[in-house]
C-alpha positions in Angstrom: 16.1 -26.2 -16.2 12.8 -24.5 -16.0 12.8 -20.8 -16.7 11.6 -18.2 -14.2 11.2 -14.7 -15.4 11.3 -11.8 -13.0 9.7 -8.6 -14.3 12.0 -6.2 -12.4 14.8 -6.0 -9.8 14.1 -7.6 -6.4 16.5 -8.4 -3.6 19.1 -11.0 -4.4 18.1 -13.2 -1.4 15.2 -14.7 -3.4 17.0 -14.6 -6.7 19.9 -16.6 -5.4 17.5 -19.2 -4.0 15.7 -19.5 -7.3 19.0 -20.0 -9.1 19.6 -23.2 -7.2 16.6 -24.7 -9.0 15.9 -22.7 -12.1 17.2 -20.7 -15.0 16.4 -17.2 -13.8 16.1 -14.2 -16.1 15.5 -10.7 -14.6 14.3 -7.6 -16.5 17.0 -5.3 -15.2 16.3 -2.1 -17.1 15.7 0.9 -14.9 12.0 1.4 -15.9 8.7 -0.4 -15.8 8.4 -3.4 -18.1 5.8 -3.2 -20.9 3.1 -5.7 -21.5 4.8 -6.7 -24.8 8.0 -7.4 -23.0 6.3 -9.5 -20.3 4.9 -11.6 -23.1 8.2 -11.7 -25.0 10.4 -12.8 -22.1 7.8 -14.7 -20.2 6.2 -16.8 -22.9 8.4 -19.8 -22.2 8.7 -19.4 -18.5 7.4 -21.8 -15.9 6.9 -19.0 -13.4 6.5 -15.2 -13.5 7.5 -13.1 -10.6 5.7 -9.8 -11.1 5.8 -6.4 -9.5 2.8 -4.4 -8.3 3.2 -2.0 -11.2 2.9 -4.8 -13.8 -0.5 -5.3 -15.5 -1.0 -9.0 -15.9 -4.3 -9.2 -17.8 -6.0 -11.9 -19.9 -4.0 -11.0 -23.0 -0.7 -11.5 -21.1 -1.9 -14.7 -19.5 -3.0 -16.2 -22.8 0.6 -15.8 -24.1 2.2 -17.4 -21.0 2.0 -20.8 -22.5 4.3 -22.6 -20.0 3.3 -20.7 -16.9 2.1 -22.4 -13.8 2.5 -19.6 -11.2 2.5 -15.9 -11.1 4.1 -14.8 -7.9 3.3 -11.2 -7.1 6.0 -9.3 -5.2 3.4 -7.5 -3.2 0.5 -8.1 -0.8 -1.9 -6.5 -3.2 -2.8 -8.2 -6.5 -5.2 -5.9 -8.2 -2.7 -5.7 -11.1 -3.4 -9.4 -12.0 -6.6 -10.9 -13.5 -6.7 -13.6 -10.8 -9.9 -15.2 -11.9 -8.6 -15.6 -15.5 -5.3 -16.9 -14.3 -6.9 -19.5 -12.1 -9.2 -20.6 -14.9 -6.1 -21.4 -16.9 -4.6 -23.5 -14.2 -2.1 -20.9 -13.1 -1.5 -20.2 -9.4 -1.4 -16.6 -8.2 0.5 -15.8 -5.0 1.2 -12.7 -3.0 3.3 -11.7 0.1 0.9 -11.2 3.0 1.9 -10.9 6.7 5.5 -10.1 6.0 5.0 -6.4 5.3 2.2 -5.9 7.9 4.2 -4.1 10.6 6.5 -2.3 8.2 3.5 -0.7 6.4 1.8 0.1 9.6 4.9 1.9 10.8 5.0 4.1 7.6 1.4 5.0 8.1 2.2 6.2 11.6 5.2 8.0 10.2 3.0 9.9 7.8 0.5 10.7 10.5 3.2 12.1 12.8 4.8 14.0 9.9 1.7 15.8 8.8 0.3 16.4 12.3 3.5 17.8 13.7 4.6 19.5 10.5 7.9 17.6 10.5 8.6 18.0 6.8 7.8 21.7 6.9 10.1 22.0 9.9 13.0 20.2 8.1 12.7 22.4 5.1 12.5 25.5 7.3 15.8 24.7 9.0 17.6 23.7 5.8 16.6 27.0 4.2 18.2 28.9 7.1 15.0 30.4 8.4 15.4 29.1 12.0 16.4 32.1 14.1 15.5 30.6 17.5 12.5 29.4 19.5 9.2 31.2 18.9 5.9 30.6 20.7 3.9 30.1 17.5 6.4 28.6 15.2 5.0 25.8 13.1 2.2 24.9 15.5 1.0 21.4 14.8 -1.8 19.2 16.1 -1.7 16.8 19.2 -2.2 13.1 18.6 -2.6 11.9 22.1 -6.3 11.4 23.1 -7.7 12.1 19.7 -10.2 10.0 17.7 -8.6 7.7 15.1 -10.8 6.4 12.2 -9.5 3.3 10.5 -11.0 2.1 7.2 -10.4 -1.6 7.0 -9.8 -4.2 9.6 -7.2 -6.6 8.1 -3.7 -7.3 9.1 -2.2 -3.9 8.4 -5.2 -2.1 9.9 -4.9 -4.1 13.0 -1.2 -3.5 13.4 -1.8 0.2 12.9 -4.6 0.3 15.4 -2.6 -1.6 18.1 0.0 1.1 18.1 -2.7 3.8 18.7 -3.3 2.4 22.2 -0.1 4.0 23.3 -1.6 7.4 22.5 -4.8 6.8 24.4 -6.8 7.3 21.2 -10.5 6.5 20.7 -10.5 4.1 17.8 -13.4 3.8 15.3 -13.2 1.4 12.5 -15.2 0.6 9.4 -15.1 -2.6 7.3 -17.7 -4.6 5.3 -18.2 -6.8 8.3 -17.7 -6.4 12.0 -14.4 -7.9 13.1 -14.4 -9.0 16.7 -10.8 -10.1 16.5 -9.9 -6.5 15.5 -11.9 -5.2 18.4 -10.2 -7.6 20.9 -6.7 -6.7 19.8 -7.2 -3.0 19.4 -10.1 -1.9 21.6 -11.6 -0.4 18.5 -15.4 0.3 18.0 -17.2 -0.7 14.9 -18.8 2.3 13.1 -20.6 3.0 9.9 -18.4 4.9 7.4 -20.4 8.2 7.7 -20.1 8.4 11.5 -16.4 7.6 11.3 -15.8 10.3 8.7 -17.6 12.9 10.7 -16.0 12.1 14.1 -12.4 11.2 13.4 -9.5 13.6 13.9 -7.3 11.3 11.8 -8.5 8.8 9.2 -6.1 6.0 7.9 -7.0 3.9 4.9 -6.2 0.2 4.9 -8.4 -1.5 2.3 -7.6 -3.4 -0.9 -8.6 -1.7 -4.2 -11.8 -3.2 -5.6 -15.2 -2.1 -6.9 -16.4 -1.2 -3.5 -13.3 0.8 -2.4 -12.7 2.6 -5.7 -13.2 6.3 -5.0 -14.4 5.6 -1.5 -13.3 9.1 -0.6 -14.6 11.9 -2.8 -15.6 15.5 -2.3 -18.8 14.2 -0.7 -16.8 12.5 2.1 -14.3 15.4 2.5 -17.2 17.7 3.1 -18.3 15.5 6.0 -14.9 15.4 7.6 -13.8 17.9 10.3 -11.9 20.8 8.8 -9.2 19.9 11.4 -8.9 16.3 10.3 -6.1 14.6 8.5 -6.3 11.7 5.9 -3.6 9.0 5.7 -3.4 6.6 2.7 -1.0 3.7 2.5 -3.5 1.4 0.8 -4.1 2.1 -2.9 -4.2 5.5 -4.6 -7.6 5.1 -6.3 -9.4 4.7 -3.0 -9.2 8.5 -3.1 -10.5 10.6 -6.0 -7.3 12.7 -6.2 -8.6 15.8 -7.8 -11.4 16.0 -5.1 -8.7 15.7 -2.5 -6.8 18.6 -4.0 -9.9 20.7 -4.0 -10.7 19.8 -0.3 -7.1 20.7 0.7 -7.2 24.0 -1.1 -10.6 25.0 0.3 -9.7 24.0 3.9 -12.3 21.2 4.0 -9.7 19.1 5.7 -6.4 20.0 7.4 -4.0 17.8 5.6 -3.0 14.5 4.1 -0.2 12.0 4.2 0.0 9.9 1.0 2.2 7.0 0.0 0.1 5.9 -2.9 -1.6 7.8 -5.8 -4.5 7.4 -8.1 -2.5 7.6 -11.3 0.8 6.2 -9.9 3.5 7.0 -10.6 2.0 10.3 -11.8 1.1 12.6 -8.9 -1.1 15.7 -9.3 1.1 18.7 -9.5 -0.9 20.7 -7.0 -0.1 18.1 -4.3 3.6 18.7 -4.7 3.4 22.3 -3.7 1.1 22.0 -0.7 2.6 22.4 2.8 -0.3 20.5 4.3 0.6 17.3 2.4 3.3 14.8 3.0 4.2 12.6 0.0 6.2 9.4 -0.1 6.9 7.2 -3.2 5.0 4.0 -2.3 7.5 2.8 0.3 5.1 1.2 2.7 7.0 -2.1 2.7 10.4 -0.5 2.0 12.6 -1.8 4.8 15.6 -4.0 4.0 14.3 -6.8 6.3 10.8 -6.8 4.8 11.8 -6.6 1.1 14.3 -9.4 1.6 11.6 -11.6 3.3 9.2 -10.8 0.4 11.9 -11.9 -2.1 12.3 -15.2 -0.2 8.6 -15.8 -0.1 8.0 -15.4 -3.8 10.9 -17.7 -4.4 9.5 -20.4 -2.1 6.1 -20.2 -3.7 7.6 -20.9 -7.1 9.7 -23.7 -5.7 6.7 -25.3 -4.1 4.7 -25.3 -7.2 7.6 -26.7 -9.3 7.9 -29.5 -6.7 4.2 -30.4 -7.1 3.3 -28.8 -3.8 0.8 -26.1 -3.1 2.1 -22.6 -2.8 2.5 -21.1 0.6 0.4 -18.0 0.0 -2.1 -18.6 -2.8 -4.5 -15.9 -3.8 -8.1 -17.3 -4.0 -10.7 -16.0 -6.5 
């Protein structure tokens, strides 16, 4: 039987399906796998199922002598040298669509949590500080009727924006190209980035990490935001220059931030951990039982298709 190597634990739904066709080996240690271990365990594998945290570069790919598919257990794939893999005749796949609504929901969760100071309130009650209703206790910010800036116009950005209609928000969006389908579905208005930054009360990031989006938000951008505005990031950490964000939060250049991803993940800048105007989650945008199970099944089906001489369901194109 052909060997499939899985670089970390994923839900058993996909693993069990793979075991019907392949000899499956899973790296089961409770830590991130190293590059050397990917090479060691994957060198004779027909397929590699990788996690977003795994760096699959040209050196790794050169040592995957039997590999015909790298199935990434994520919608993003900036951890893989896709161009090089394709040049070696190796398919690269991802898990689009499945996690769209789930990630959009988390972005809204972060927005609500930071605007209405929910995490602060939870801590306040748990610490025994709640002595009864007060007129100015933990005053937050209204969401209804505000201006929402969305950076990106893909699947998750669209799902996120569609939910804003319930709150009668004025939606501005920025992407490399105008997206009329986005506008049709959301009622959003296309904007240049500078205008969006200066007008939005809430800004939510939904872009892949690439040369254009790397450090898209730095001190320059924070200075142009309203000092009452909030920034939400469920995209990729390095879209934000994290030390500049810390400075902006400390100086009151912006009101707060809700973050699910980090520039140097899994490391998080210490200052962020102690700020009341920041809500932090551990990269759980797609972390629902239903979504993670579906992702597991999709990576399995991609591998099975390639093994059967078919094209994968969700190939990544260079």
